[in-house]
N, C-alpha and C positions, 0 to 999 in steps of 0.2 A: 709345807705351802710353797715354799723357797720352790721347791722344785715344778709346782703346779706356776708358778707365774713366771717360772724360765720356759716351760713347754709353750703356754702362751704366745710370749714373744719370739718365740723360735718358729711356733706355729705363723701366727701373724705374721712373721716375715721372707716365711715358706710361698705367701700367699700374694705378698706385696711383691718383693724379687720378680718378680717373673715381670712386668713393667719397668724393671728400677734398672732391670738389662735387656733390654728385651730391643728393637727396631727403632723404638721410636727415645730410647734413652738420653742421645744427646740431647734434645727438644727437650726430655721431661724434666730432664735433673738442673738444665738451664732459667728452666724455669721455675724451679725449688730456689734454686738460688738467687731468682728475682725475690722471691716473695722472702725470704731470710734474711736478705740488704731493707727490704719495706719494713718486716719488723725492726730488723737491730736502728733503720730508722725512727723506728717510734717512740723505742727506748729514749735515745739519742734525744728524742728532741722531748721527751718528758722529763731527765735526765734539765737537762737545761731550763725545763719551767719552774723543776722544782727551786733552783738555783738562783733563777728570778725573786720566784719567792721570798728572800733575806732581803733583798733592796727595797721591793714591793714594800712589805708589812713597817719596813724601815722609813721610809720618805711619809705614809701614814702619823706610822709612831711623831714625825718629827715637822709635822706638816706645812710637806717640803712639796708647793701644788704643781714647783715644775720641774720635779723629779715626779711624782706622778703622772704626770701627763706622760711622759718618757719615757715609764714603766710599762705605762700602759700601749703605747705604741710598741715599745719593742714586745708584746705579750700579743698584740694582736700581729706581729708577723711568724713568731712563732704558733700560735693557734690554725692560723692559713697554712703552714707547714702543714704542723700536723693533720689536717682535714686532708688538702691533698696527699697523700702521702699516705693515709688509711682509707681514701678510697684506691688507688692504685694496688695498693696490698689485697683487697677485697675483692676486686678485680681478677686480680694475677692467678688467685688462689682460687676465684670459680672456675678461670680459664685449666687451671692444672688438673680442680676435678672434675674437668667435662670430660677432658681428653685421656684421664688414667680411667675413665670409668665408663667411657667409650670402648676404651683396651680390653680391662677386663672384661662388657659385656660379650664382646665380638669372640673372647677365647673363649671362652665361659661355652658360648651358642657351638663353638664351634668341635670343642670340647665333645659334646652332649649329644651334638648331630654324629660325630665321626663314629664310624663300622656301626652303625645302629644302635649306642649307646644305650642314648633313650628308651629304646627298645626294649636289650636286654637287662634294663634296671626293672623294669617291670616285668621280666620271667624268673629271675634271681629273687629264689629266696632267702640267701643272704645278705641282701643287700638293699635296706630298706629305708631307703632317701624318702623323706614323706615331701612335696610340693616342690621338684625343682626349679617351676615356675616364677617361684616367690624367692627361693634360691640370684635369679637371674637377675630378675627388674627388681628385685629388693632389696635384698641383704648387701650385692657388689653396691648398689649408692648408698645403701649406709656403712659397710668399711671405706669406704674412700671418705666417703662424710666425717666420720669421724676419725681414722687414722690421722688424717689432714690437719683436723679439728686438735685433738687431743695433741701428738706429736709437736705440730706451730704453736700451741700454748704453750707447751712444756716447755721449748727450747722459748719462747719469750717471756715465761718468767724464771727461767730460769739465770736469761743476760740480766732483768730486771731486777731479781735479788743481789746478784754482782755488783751493779752499778750505783746500785742506794746502799746496799750493807757500806762500802764503806763510807758514805756521806752520813748515815748513821751512826757509827764506829765512831767517827771523828767528834760526832754532838755528842754524845754519848758521855763520853770525858769518864774522869776512874770514882765508882763507889767504895767509901773506904767505914766499914764497920765492925764493930767490936765482937769476936767469940770465945769465952773461954781464958779473955785476960788479951789475947790476942787480934792484931789489929789484923781484917781482909780488907785485900784493895779487888776489884771487877773492875776491868777492862772492857770496855764499850759492853754494859750493860741492858742497854736498849738492844744490841740485837742478841742477845742472851734472854729477851722477857718475848721477841718476838719468835723464836725461833721455839722454846718451852708453849707461849699461847698457840702454835700455827699445828707441832707437834700433839697438845690432848686433843685440839679440833679432829686433826685428822685420824688420831689410834680410832675417836667415836665414831666417828664417822664409815668407818672401814667396819668397824664389831655392829652397827647399826643396822648399815647396811647395805653386810652379807647378802643374804637370799636376793638380793633383785637379780642377781646373776643367774639363776635357775630357773627366776618365775620371769623374767622380761624374756628366755630360751622358751619355757613352756607357750607364754601368752601370745608369740608368734606362727607358736606352731597348732594350737587352737585357733587360730584367728585362721590363719589358711588356711585348715582342714572347714570349719564351719564355712567362709567365700570359696573352698571347691565343691562344698554340699550346693550350694545354691547355685551354681553353676552348673550341677550334674542335672539339676530341677529343670531348668530353662532346654538341656539340651534332648531331658528326654519328656519335657510336656505332654506328646502328645498320647505313649502308654503311660503316665502317672493319671492324666484324667481317663481314660478310655479303662482305667482300673480301680478310678476314684478312693487313688491311694493320696488323700488330702491332709486324711487325720494321720495316716504313716509319717507322711514329709512332714508336720505339724512338731509331733513327739520325737524326729526321731534331730530335728535342728534345735528346737527346744534340749534336747541330749547335749548339742554340741557348742551348742553357744552358752549354756548353764556353765560348760569347762569354762571356757571365758571369761567370766562371768565373776566365778569364783578366787580363778586366778587373778584377774584385774580388782579384787576386795581385797587380795591380800598383799599387791602390790602398794595400793592404800595406802595398806596399816600402814609400811614398812618407810613408802615414803612423807608419811603424816610424819616419822619419827624425825626421818630425816632433814623437814621440814622443820620440824620447831628446834629440832640441834644445830642447823647451818640459819637458822635465820636469829636464836638466839647468841651465834655465832658473829653473825657481821654484824648486830647491833653492839653488844659487847666490845668487837672493834673499835665501832667509832667514836668512842671516849678512852677506850684504853689509852691510846698513844697520850691523849693528854694527859692521862690521868702517870704512866710513866715517863715521860719528860717534867712536870709540876713539881717535883722536888729538885731539878737545877732550877726551873723559871723562874720561881719565889725565894729561891737564896744568888737569885740578878747574876747566875752562871751563865747562862745564857738570855738574850734576847727578846721580844716581839717575833721579830721576824724567823730569827733562829728554833723559834718554835711553832711554831707553822710548816716551818723547813723537815724538822722532827717529824710534828703529824705528816706530813703527806712522803717521808723518805718511808717514817714506819706502816705508814695504810700501801705501799708497795712492795714492802719485801714482806708481810702477814700475805697480804696476797699472794706475790710468790710462791712463797712456802704453804699456802694452803690448796694446792693445787689439786689434790683430794679430795680437797672437801667440796670444793664447788664444782669438779667432773665428777661425782661421784657415781650420779645416773649413766651417765656418760659414759661412766668406765665400763658400768655391768651393760651396760647395752654394747658397749664394743665389745668385750668379749666374748659374749652369746652371740654377735655378729661370726666373730672370727670362728666359734666352732658348729655353727651351724654350714660354713661356706668351708672350712674341714674336712666334714663330714660327708659332703656332694662331694668335693674334689677323691675323698677315700671311696667311694663307690662308685663311680667313675674310672680310676687306676684299677680298683681291686676287679672290674667288673672286663675291663679290657685284657689286662693283665695276664687274671687266672680265669680263662675259662670255663665251664663244667669240663669234671676230669671222663665226663665220655666222649667230650667232642672233638674228634679229631677228622672232621669234614674238612675237604680240600675240592677247594672250587676254581678249575681256571681256563682262561678262555685262548684257547686257539683254532686254527683256522681246518675247522672237521667242517663237516655237513651235516653233522646230526648234532641235534640236544642230548648227553649222554649223561644216565648213576649209571655205576661201582658199586659194588656191593655193599648198595649204601642200608647200615644199620639206622633205622631211627625208635628216638627211647624217648620214653616220658619224664621227667626232674628227675625222680627216683628213679630211677637208669632199669626200671622195668620194658622190654621189648613190645615197640607195639609194629613194626614195619619190621622182618628178618631181613638179610639178602635181597635186595632190593635191586636189579639191574633191569637198564633198559636203553635204548634207540630210539631216541623220535626224529625220523626223516622230518624236511623241507614238506608243508606241504599237506602232512600225516593229521591227523584228527582220532584223540582219543578220549575216551571218556572215561572217568575214573570212580566208580562206585562200588555201594558196599553200607553197612547199620551204619547210624549217627554215634561216633564214640568213636570207628577203627579204623582213624589216621586222615582221612583221605584229605582234610584242609593242612596239618600237619607235614603230607607228603609234601603239598603244591608250597609250603614256608621253606621245607627244607631241599628244594628245589629253587626256592629265593636267592635261598644261603642264610638265610634271616633264624633259623629252628639251631640251635646251640646245642640241641644235644639229640647229634644226630653225627656219622662217623662213615668213609667213602669219599665219592670220588664222584664228581660234577664236574664236565664238561661243555662249556659256553661257546659256540658258533663265537667268533671271532668278527668286532667288526659288525657284527647283526642288532640289531633292538628287539630287545624282552621287552614286554609285558606283563604285570598280573594284576588282575581285576578281582579284588572282592567281593564279597556279597556286600558289602555297608563298603562304596568307595568316597574316601576323603573328596570333600570339596571346600575349596577352600572359599575363606570372606574375602570377593574378590569380582570385578568382573565378572560374566558368563563367559564372555572370550576367554579370558586370563584361567578359566576352571575348566574350560574345554580344552588347554590343552595344556594343564597340569600333567607333568611338576616341570614341564620343557617352556619358555620362553614364547610369547604369539613370535609369531618371524614376521608379521604383515599378508598375512593369507587375508584372503578379498571374503566379503562379506556371504556373497552368492552362496560359496562353496560350501563355508559354513550351513547357512540357514538351510539350505540343499537338504545337507547331514540329518539337521533336525528337525525338518521333516519325516526321512523315513525313518528315523528313530521313537514319531511317532510324537514328535514335539513341537507340532504348530504354533504354537502361546509363545514357545521362547525367543522367537525366530526375531523378534523387532527388542528382544533383551539383550541384547550382547554388551551393554556400554552398563549395562543397571551394574550395583554393584551391592550384595547385598549377604547374606549367610545363606548360601543354595542347599545345605544338608541341615536346615533346619525351613528352612521357605517349600521347596518342592516335597511330593513324597516320595516315601521308600521304592515303588516305583519308578518314578519319574526319574530318582539320582541313578536306578540299576539302566534307566535307556540315556540317561547324559554320560553313563560310564561306558555306552558300546558307541556311544557318538564322540565318544575321546577317542576312543579304538579306531572308527575310522576315518581320524584326523591324523593320528597318527603313524597309522600301519605299520602296524609291530611285525618282523619275521615270525615271531616265534610268541603265542599268547597263550595266556592262563588264565582261565576262569572258575572261581572259586562261588562254585554255588551263585554263576550272578546273573542270574534272570528266576531266583526263588519269590522276586514279590511278584512277579509277572503273571498275567494268566495264559494257558497253556497257549490259545492262538495270537498272542504279539508273542512267545517266547516265540515259537515257531518260524516267527515272519522277522521277527530276529537277527538268527538263527543261519536261516534260508539268507537273511541277506549280508550278514560276515559270509557265509560260506561261498557267495556268488561273487560278492566286491573282492574278498580279500582270496584269488586263488591261490597263492604261491602261501600264505600264510599257515604253520604250524599249529593244530590249536591242541590243548589240552582242558577240557573242559570238567568238573566237578559238579554231580549232579545227581540227585535219586528219583527222577523223573521217567520213566522206559520211553517216551514221546521224542525224547532226546539221540537216542541211538541212532537215527538214522540222517542226523550229523557225523558220525563217525564212522572210522572205518573200523578200529580196533575196541574193546571193554577194557580193562584193567579191576578185578574184583579183590579188593578188601575182606579176610574175613574178621578181623580186630583179634585173633591171636597171632600175630603177627605174618601168617601166610597171606600172600598174593597168586593170583593166576592172569596172564592174559590173552585173552579170547576173541575171536574174527566174529564182528559181528555178522552177522543169517539179517541180508535184505529180503 
């Protein structure tokens, strides 16, 4: 158990330390010290209020109206200071929170996108990281909030205990009683009573609430899976509607949500027990201090003001000792968040540092005039050969067509050319300083304006609208010429055929020197496909084009044909027109 707690603390420190020793470390530490100073200021004011209570109840007991009004004035000043300091303390803590979260979000996004880690995580069978979007958007927020809340609350509780325990010790006096004929004296008995009471509550809270750690972890995962399945329905609405898959989707959603319900019901039971325990603990503690201090008061060893001072000091000490009792639910949630973020970090690190053993692909940019592949071995994830000993040099303006039966490796060969397929070895040489563009069968269309979508992944650089509109008309998209500023989810708004024509408009606007098309016209009719290809060939005479396709009508737009047989063999043939 101790090892588990130590490991958890080390893991949380590993996640947190990156920020506290980053380029923002000085501003972060200054802000943290400000928050801590304000916390200490709050404790100091509470100590002054505790001391004030002695005089306040004394003047009440002695019917001293002038002293009463003076005490009210002092309290007003102390209360005003407490309000102001608490306001700045909350503001400073929230400012530290958002700065820390911003830094962590930027870092995790950078790591996730670096070297196509997001893509490799999906391919790798050994790293099952569920819902990375939730890790970045939700878990980072929870980690920062809970870490600040728990650590600062713990610090404030420790300072509160140290400050008030001396007051409680001095007011406790000595309790003497006889045990077996011997007199036993206990100094500071109120302190020991507070410690025993808090220890009892902490033990039973931890024992009762321990299952919450795993339950909270599971609930977050099931909620994210359910949310993702709903998103998938929205993204594939047309396909599901055509299949009439509503019944199957309803059943699938029900299965996913039933896990959420079952886990939530288990959490309800545990939290019910914790609520019973903590509520009883809180209610008893409200009078426990009075009961503990009563013997000294009724024996006239302390007066009324000191009685109330003891009650106030005891409540502060007991609250400080009851950190686990009061924060157990947050502690369980924090532990689950730390585990999820750590698993995400480890998965990204392992994918980047331990690529597949079969991957020895060397990609370099050199001042060559050809796009070259040498001794490529393209494999499946299980290590079996898909394409063997592939070597090819693509010259500027050359047009190549890759053909073969489905599953023979045509698209995978293009992924290898792009350098994103990890199960490959050999050498790829990319001409330095020249733009390369890969167009998949279903291009990514961003949720943005049509103008920004057409220039993706580049930033719009002020190209005039007339040029863009002319290209849209050439790509048989005249109905979009007046929608350049419209912001929508174009991947859902446009049909697959329209999306493929938008991809070719993107090609004409960005004009790459090397163009790779992976069945980029599969959703177009033959007439439109031929018109699009003819336009690309005519308008981009210096661009080398490598196409993956099935239709024989594509041959007239290419000079060479690469045939793959699916058994690892390949052949390059000249196309006779």
